[in-house]
N, C-alpha and C positions, 0 to 999 in steps of 0.2 A: 564706534568712534575710532577704535584702534585700527579697524580695517580701512577707514577713510584716510588715516594718517599714513599707513603703509602703502596704499595704492599708488601714489606718485612715484615712490621709490621703485615699485615693481614695474611701472611703465618705463621709467628711465633705464632700468636694467634691460628691459626688452629692446629699447632703442639702441643701447650700446652693443647688445648681442647681435642685432641686425647689421650695425655698422662694422663690427669685427668680422662678421661673415661676408661682408661685401654685398649684401643683398640690396642695399639702398642705391648702389651704383649700377646694378645690372637690371633692375626692374623699373618700369615706369612709376611715376609718383602716385598716380591714382591707385595702382595695385598695391603699392607700399602702404598707402593710408588704410586701405581695406584690410591688409594683412595685420597692421598694427592694431586696428580696432578689434579684430578677431582674437588676437593674442591678449589684448587688454581684458576682454570679457572672460577668456579662459583663465586668466590669472585672478580676476576679481571673484569668480565663483567660489574657489576654495577659501579665499579670505573671508568672504561673507558667511559661508557655512561654518567655518571653524570658530570665528569670533562671535557669530550669532548664537552658537550653542553655549559658548562661555557666558554670554550676556543674557541667556534665556529670552531671546526675542520672540520665540514662538509663544511663550506664556504671556508676554506683554501684549502680543497681538490678540491672543484669545481673550484676555481680560479687558483690554481698553479699546483696541481698534475694531474688533469684530462686533461688539455691541453698537458702536457708532454706525458701522456699515449696515447692520440689520435694521436700525431705526430708519435709515433712509430708504429702505426697500419696503414698499407698502404692498401687503397682500390682502385679498378679500377674506374676511373672517368666515370660518365654516359655519354653516347654518346649524343652529342648536337642534339637538335631537328632541323630537316630540315625546312628551311623557306618555307612557301607555295609558290608555283609557280603561279604568276599572269599573265594571258594572257592579255596584254595591247591592243591587237588587236581583242579581243573577239567580239566586236560589229561589226567589219568589216568582220568576217569570212564568212558571207553570200554573199560576193562579189566575191567569187571564189578563184582560185589559185593565183591571183595577190597579195594577202595579203602576200605571202611568200617573196616577194621582200622587203617588209617593215621590215622583220626580219633580213635581211642580209645587208641592206644599212642604212647609218646614217639618222636619222629622227630628225628634230628640233621641238621645241614646236609649232611653227607656222604651220608646216606640220601636226602635230598630230591634232591640233584643226581644221585646214582647212579640212582635210579628214573626220573627224567625222562630221563636220558641213555639208559637201557635202552629206555624206551618209544619214543623217537625212532628207535632202530635197528630197531624192530619194523616200522614202515611198514605196508604192505598185505599182509604175509606172514601168511596165516591160521595156519599152524603156529606161527610165532613168537608170534603173538598168544595162542594157546591156552597156550603154554608160559609166557609172561609172566603171564597171568591165574592159572595154576595156582601159580606161584611166589608171587605176591602173596597169594593166598588161604591158602597154606600157611605162609608165613614172615612176612608183614606187612612191617614196615620193613626186615627183614633179607633181603628177596627180592633176587635178582640180585646177591648179595654178591660182593666181590672173592675170588679163589681163596684168599687167606689168611684169609678170613672175618673180617677186622678191619673194624670200622665207624668207627674213629677211630685216631689214632696212639697207641700205648702211651706212657704217661707224660705225656700232655697236650701242649699247644702253647705255644711260647714267643713266637711272633709273632702279629699280628692278621690274620685271614684273612676274606675275604668270598667264599665259594665260589660264590655266585650269579653274581658277575661274574668269578670266578677271579682275584682280586687278593690280594696280600699287601702289607700296609702296612709300610714300612721307616722312615719318618721324616716330617718336616714342613719345608717350604720356609720359610726364615727371612725376617723382615721387615727386609731390608737394601736399600741403594740399588742394588746390582748385580743384584738379582732384579727382574724386571718386576713392575709393580704388580698385574697380573692373577693372578700366581702366588704372591704373598706369603701366608704362613700357610696354604697349601694342603697337603693330605696328599700324600705321595710313595709311590706303590705301583707294583708291577710285575704284569703279566699276560701271557698268551701272545701277545697282539698286539704287545707291546713286546719280549718276549724272543725273538720270531721273527726279529728283526734282529740278535740276539746282543749280548752286553754284554762290554766290556773294562774291568776295574777295575785301577788301578795304585796301589800304595802300599807303603811299607816294612812290615816285619813289626811286629806290635803295634798297628797303626792301626785294626783292627777289620774287615778285609776278610772274614775267615771268620765272625766272630760277627754282624756287622751285615748281611752280604750273602749269603755262600754258604750258611750254615745256614738262614736264613729262606726262601731260594729253594728249597733242597732240601726243606724242610718243606712248602712249598706244592706242589711237584711230587708229593711222596708223598701228600698229601691228595687231589690231583686224580686220582692213579692209583687210590686207593681208591674214588673216585667214578666211575671208568671213563672219565676224560676225558684222561688223559696217561700217559706212561711216563717214568721218571726214571733217569738214569745219573749217579751221584755219585762222583767220583774225587778222592782226596786221600791224604795220608799216613795211616799207621795210627793216629797219635795226633791227627789233626785232628778238631776238634769239629764233625762233620757229622751228628750225630744218633746215637742208639743203634742197635745192630744190629737191634732189634725193629722198627724202621721199615721194614726192607728185606726183600724176598722172596729176593734172591740176594746173598750176601756173599762176595766173592772177596778172599782175602788171601794172595797168594804168600809163601811162607816161614812161614806159620802152619799147623801140622799140624791144628789144630782147625777150620779154615775148611772149610765143607761143599762149596764149589764151586770149580771152576777156570775158566780162560779159554781159549776157542778162538782160537788165533792167526790163524785164517783165517776168522773168523766172519762177516765182512761181505760176502764176495765171492760172486758168482754163477758164476764160472768160475775155473780154476786160475791163469790169467795175472793176473787182478786180485788174487787172494789173494797171489801171489808178489810182485807189484809193491808192494803195501801193506806187506808184511812187510819187504821190502828197504829201503823208505823209512824205516821205523821203526828198523831196525838201524843205519843210518848216522848218525853225528853231523853237526853242521852243518859242521864243517871238512872233511868228506869228501863234501860235496854235489856237487862236480864229477864224482865217479865214480858218481853215482846211476844214470845210464842203463845203464852196463855192469853195475852190480850188479843192477838189475832183470832184465836179460837173463839173467844167470847164475842168478838165483833161479828164473826161469821155466823155464830148461832143466833144472832139477832137479825142481821141484814138479809140472810138467805130466806128465812121464813117470812119476813115482811115482804120481800120482793115476790115471793110465791103467792102470798095472800092478797096483796093490794095491787100487784102488777106494776109497781114503781118502787123506787128507793125511798127510805124514810127521810124526812127532814131533820134538821138539827134538833129541834125540840122533841120530836117523836122518838128519835134515836136515843136521846138522853133519858127520856122517861123509861124506855124499855131496858136500857143498861142499868138504870138505878133500881129496877124491879117494881115499877108501879103496877099494882094489881089490876087496875082498870085497863091500862094499856095492854097488858098481857092477855086479859080476858077478851078484849076486842080483837087482838091478833089471832087468838085461838079460834074465835068465831069465824073470822075471815078465812082462815085455813080450812075450816070445816066446810064452808060454802064453796070454796074452790076445789074441794075434793083432794087436797094435798096434805091433810092433817097427819096421816100415817107416815108420809115421807119425812116430815120434820118433827115427829113425836119425840125422838131421842134428843134433839136439840132443845126442845121445850122443857123436857124433864131435867136435862143437865143444867139449864139456866135456873130452873126452879130450885134445884138442890143448892146451887151456889149463892143464891140471894141471901143476904144477911151475914155471910161468913166474912171473917177478917181478910182472908186471902182472895176474895172475889175480885177478879180483874174488871168485872163490869162496873163496879163502883168507882174504880180508879179511872176508867174511860169516861164515865159520866162526869166526874169532877173535871177532867181535862176538856171534855166537850162543852162544859159550862162556859169556858172562855170564848167560845164562838156563839153561844146562845145569849147574846146581848141585844138589847133593843136597837142599838145603832148598827149592828151587824146582821140582824135577822134577815133583812131583805136582800142581802148580798149572796145568799146561798140558796140552792135549789131545795124545794120541798115545802117551804113555808107558804102560808096563805097569801102573803103580800110579796112573794118572791119575784125578782126581776127575771127577764130572759137570761138563761144560764149558758155560759160558754163551757163546752165540753172539750177536753183535750184531744179527744179522738178526731177532731176536725182538722188535724195537722195535714191531711191529704189535700187541703185547699190552700191557696196563696193568701192566707190571712195574716194580719198584723195585729198582735194582741199586746196590750199594755196592762199590767197588773200593778196597782198602787197599794202597797202594804201599809196598814195603819200602825207604823212603828212607834209613833209618839203616844197615841191615845190608847192603843191595845197592843203593847209590845209582845206579850206572850202569844196572843192570837196571830200576830204577824209571823212569829217563828214557826208556828204550826202550819200556816198557809205556805210559808217558804219551803218547808220540808215536803208538803203535799204536792206543790207545783213541780218541784224537781223530780219527785218520784213519778208523778203522772206523766211528765214529759218523757222521761227515759222509757217508760212502759209504752206509751202511745207511739213514740217514734220508732221503736223496735218492732211494734206489732202492725205497722202500716202495710197494707197490701201494695199500694202504689207508692213507690219511693222515688218517683221522678223529681219531686221538689226537695230541696235541701231544707231540713227543719233545724232552725237555730234558736237556742235559748240563751239569753243574757240575764244573769242573776247578779245584781249589783252588790249584794251582801249575802254570801253563801255560808256564813258562819253557822247558822242554825239548820241549814238545809242538808248538810253532808252527814250521811250515816252509812252504815255498811251496805244497805240496800241500794242507796244512791250510787256508791262507788261501783258496785256490780253493774248497775244500769249504765253508767258512763262507759264501761268497757264494751257494752253491746252496741253503742252508738256508731262505732267505726264502720261497721258493715251495713248500717241502716241509712246512710246518707244524711246524717244528722250530727250535731255537735253542740256543746255547751261552753259558755264563757263564764267562769266562776271567779268572783272577786272576793278576797279575804283581807281583813286588816292585819291579822297575825295568825300563824298556825297554832299558836298556844291556845286559841279558843276551841280547837278541836281536841277530842280525846287522843291521847298519844298513840293508841292502837290504830287510829285511822289516818295518821299523817303519812306514813310511808306508803300504804296502799293507795292513797289519793294521788301521790306523786307518780306511782306506777300506772294509774288508770288514765292519766292525761298525757297527751303527746307534746303539748306546748306549755312551757313554763316561763313566767315573767316575774322578775324581782324589781320592785320599785325602791327608790332611795329611802333610807331610814328604817329598814327592816331590822329586827333584832338579830344578834349573832346566832342564837339557837335556831332561828328560822333560816338564816343564811347557811347553816351547816347542812340542812336538808337539800337546799339548792346545790351547794358545792358537791355533795355526795352524788346527787343525781346527774350532774354535768361531768363528773369523773375527772381524770387526770390526763396529762399529755407530757411528752418528753421535752425537756428543756436542757440545752447545752450549757453547762456551768464550767467556769474556769477558776481553778484554785491556785494561788501563788503562795509558795512557802519559802521563807528566808531562814537559813541556818548558818551558824558561824563557819567560816572557811578554815579548815584544818589541814588542807592539802599542802604538798611541797616539802622541801628539805629545810636545813638549818638556815640557809640564806634567806629563803622566802619567808620563813616564820619570823626571822629577825626584822625583815622589812615590814611585815604586818604589825609587829610590836612598835616599831618606830612610827608607823602611820597612826596607830592608836594613841601613842604619846603626843603626837603633834596635833591631830584632829579631834581626838576624843571619841571616835567612832570605831566600831569593830568591823573588820572586813567580813562580808557575808556572801553566801552563794544563793542564787535564786532558782527555784524549780517550779515549773508551770505544769499543772495537771488539768486536762479537759475530759469531762465525762458527761454522759446523758443521764439525767435523773428525772423522776416523775414528780410533777407538781400539779396542784389543783388548777384547773382553768380559771376559776374564780374562787378565792378563799372566802370563808365566812367573814373575815375582817374586812376584806375589800367590799363585799356586798353590804356590810353594815355601815361602813364609814367612808368609802371612797367614791360612791356614786354621786355625780353632780345632780343638782335639781333639774327637773324636766327630762331626765334620762331614765332608762331602764335597761336591764340585761335580760335578753329573751333568747330562748332556743325553740326551734320549730321542728315538727315532724309531720309529714303529710300522710294521708291514708295509704299511699303506696309504699311507704317506708323511707322516703327521701328525708334526710335530716340536715338541719342547719345548726352548726355549733353555737354556743352562747355568744351573743354579740351585744356590745354596748350601743344602744340606739338613742338618738336624740329625737324625742317625741314632739319637739316644737317645730320641726321642719319637715 
């Protein structure tokens, strides 16, 4: 605008200059007009440039004029790039023409994982390749199906699963100060690499241990078993919500006449001495642990000769009679050993048991009394060896993708349930570590591990890391365990989970296990101001007389101090409902610090 105002004055100045020089009288009018136009343009350019920069007209043009101009210019949009075509069945193309059926029929995630798992087991075996190709051509997505012929869990899924990476999502890490910035709002999931270090969860009843942890993990293990990648053993009370019976291939429910399977009390051992030792450990409660060694010896002196004479393990009633020193039972056993030609081999065991019968310190009598808890009419058919025994599940079958549910009779026979709980945990740790084929992940979910944890079980948990196996143990409180077992149990597991409402003394163990970290603290100190001379001091006295406050100096100190990541008080009183604090460790040593996780999302 300023340039437009000044331009007429500039033109007038040019006209006066030409008149003063006499140019307008010596040149023709046409040439004078052209020369005036040229001089006008030359004078306008500096004006527009100078005042245009002052008024930022270039920015005005970029913001307002250029978008209008661009909208008026139409250009043909560029053709979208075609998404690359991914062949999801590329790995199976070597199986022949049967792969084409997979492209035309619906395939679920269980089918996808199962077929790829089966193809990897084929390797370079020509006969296995032909069998796989024939199965694929004949059954399509249902090829190489699980023995139950299920391709998904009946009744649908409650948790969110990603079978491609074998994860089950349980919740979301919260955006709180105690959670590291890198983990806030991240999903919380479990997979076999994490479960391979075992998990211990502690929380009172009603805090969601079963619904938010045990059931989703059991569901994930059952799905992976259908895909041929895992085997699952789920143990809990008969009324625990660990999934319907249709999820499982084997359902063992001692005390329930309708249960189709029983339990082999010796199912994890490769020899009679191991079987006897494991059963003796399960029979003795914690308060009788000092007599464990003599009890193992007494059990071995009975089970070994019986196996040698009869060619099988004794049933509950037969074993109880021998431990109690029944003369008829021992006479029959001696006769069987004589017939089998192995009497001399076990003569020392027979004589030792004969000397111990009737003595006050005989561990056989103690074992017989404990075994009487399993020798009940309602439980007799649930264990191997009896005349009316059901088909027995042996824990050594962990090399197969089985799904096993054990329902403990906690209400009708609570002490028998505790014995079975200890026996199952001991058998699982022994059988998982002794497997020759460790291709399948072996997972155990124990809904209430209060009575199952002993020194042998803790040592067994430590061996699971290298055996492609893991256990999920749920406890109501650590106070139910002997004090000598609490710290070793924390050291044996790699994953720890604290639910709301735990006692402060339980929280202390979690706090110590999770350690400390450096926190920057700022301390502000106020001290009376005594600096200056007489005049300044007189001014401070006058200020104090008028305002009633004493002049002070302020000093700020910043230092790094160690504080618990989660204090016992925080764990006992500050956890909201539906949440838990969890730390994870994988079998390769990768660690996740303790995080506050919302298990409802």
